[in-house]
C-alpha positions as CSV (number, residue, x, y, z in Angstrom):
1,M,-36.5,-34.5,5.2
2,D,-36.6,-35.7,1.6
3,T,-36.1,-32.2,0.4
4,L,-32.9,-31.7,2.4
5,V,-31.5,-35.0,1.1
6,D,-32.3,-34.0,-2.4
7,I,-30.6,-30.6,-1.9
8,A,-27.5,-32.3,-0.4
9,L,-27.3,-34.7,-3.3
10,V,-27.4,-31.9,-5.8
11,W,-24.8,-30.0,-3.8
12,L,-22.5,-33.0,-3.8
13,V,-22.9,-33.5,-7.5
14,V,-21.9,-29.9,-8.0
15,L,-18.9,-30.4,-5.8
16,L,-18.0,-33.5,-7.7
17,G,-18.0,-31.6,-10.9
18,A,-15.9,-28.8,-9.4
19,C,-13.3,-31.3,-8.1
20,A,-13.2,-33.1,-11.5
21,V,-12.5,-29.8,-13.2
22,R,-9.8,-29.1,-10.6
23,V,-8.1,-32.5,-11.2
24,V,-8.0,-31.9,-14.9
25,G,-6.9,-28.3,-14.6
26,A,-4.3,-28.5,-11.9
27,R,-0.8,-27.5,-12.8
28,S,1.3,-29.2,-10.2
29,S,1.3,-32.8,-9.0
30,V,0.5,-31.8,-5.4
31,A,-2.6,-29.9,-6.4
32,R,-3.7,-32.8,-8.6
33,I,-3.2,-35.3,-5.7
34,L,-5.2,-33.1,-3.3
35,A,-8.0,-32.5,-5.8
36,L,-8.2,-36.3,-6.6
37,D,-8.4,-37.1,-2.8
38,T,-11.1,-34.5,-2.4
39,L,-13.0,-35.9,-5.4
40,V,-12.9,-39.4,-3.7
41,L,-14.1,-37.9,-0.4
42,V,-17.0,-36.2,-2.2
43,L,-17.9,-39.4,-4.0
44,I,-17.9,-41.3,-0.7
45,G,-20.3,-38.7,0.7
46,L,-22.5,-39.0,-2.3
47,L,-22.6,-42.8,-2.0
48,V,-23.4,-42.7,1.7
49,L,-26.2,-40.1,1.2
50,Y,-27.7,-41.9,-1.7
51,S,-27.6,-45.1,0.4
52,A,-29.4,-43.4,3.2
53,S,-32.0,-41.9,0.9
54,R,-32.8,-45.2,-0.8
55,G,-32.5,-47.5,2.2
56,V,-30.1,-50.0,0.7
57,S,-26.8,-51.0,2.2
58,Y,-24.7,-52.0,-0.8
59,F,-23.8,-48.4,-1.6
60,L,-22.3,-48.3,1.9
61,D,-20.1,-51.2,1.0
62,A,-19.0,-49.4,-2.2
63,A,-18.2,-46.3,-0.1
64,L,-16.1,-48.3,2.3
65,I,-14.1,-50.0,-0.5
66,L,-13.6,-46.6,-2.2
67,A,-12.4,-45.1,1.1
68,L,-9.8,-47.8,1.6
69,L,-8.7,-47.6,-2.0
70,G,-8.6,-43.8,-1.9
71,F,-6.5,-43.8,1.2
72,V,-4.0,-46.3,-0.2
73,A,-3.8,-44.4,-3.5
74,T,-3.2,-41.0,-1.8
75,L,-0.6,-42.5,0.4
76,A,1.2,-44.1,-2.6
77,A,1.0,-40.9,-4.7
78,A,2.3,-38.8,-1.8
79,R,5.2,-41.2,-1.2
80,Y,6.0,-41.3,-4.9
81,Y,6.0,-37.5,-5.1
82,G,8.1,-37.1,-1.9
83,R,10.7,-39.8,-2.5
84,G,10.5,-40.4,-6.2
85,R,9.8,-44.1,-5.7
86,L,7.1,-46.2,-4.0
87,F,9.1,-48.8,-2.1
88,G,12.4,-48.9,-0.4
């Protein structure tokens, strides 16, 4: 089981790097928003898997906070892109 967790951790780190490259290299705002949202989701998966492998719960708290902030940030970015303003 430990080998599978280690493989999954390495795979998530590779995906994290690929998403970071995509965020930096994206040409349009929509692609950048989607890549950043995917980067947050991969980071959440990495935190949850690391928490499960180490047996500590505070990484789960960080993953939950990151999920809430990521949702709000994606919603705000999409609204700003679609309407040109955040409120109103």
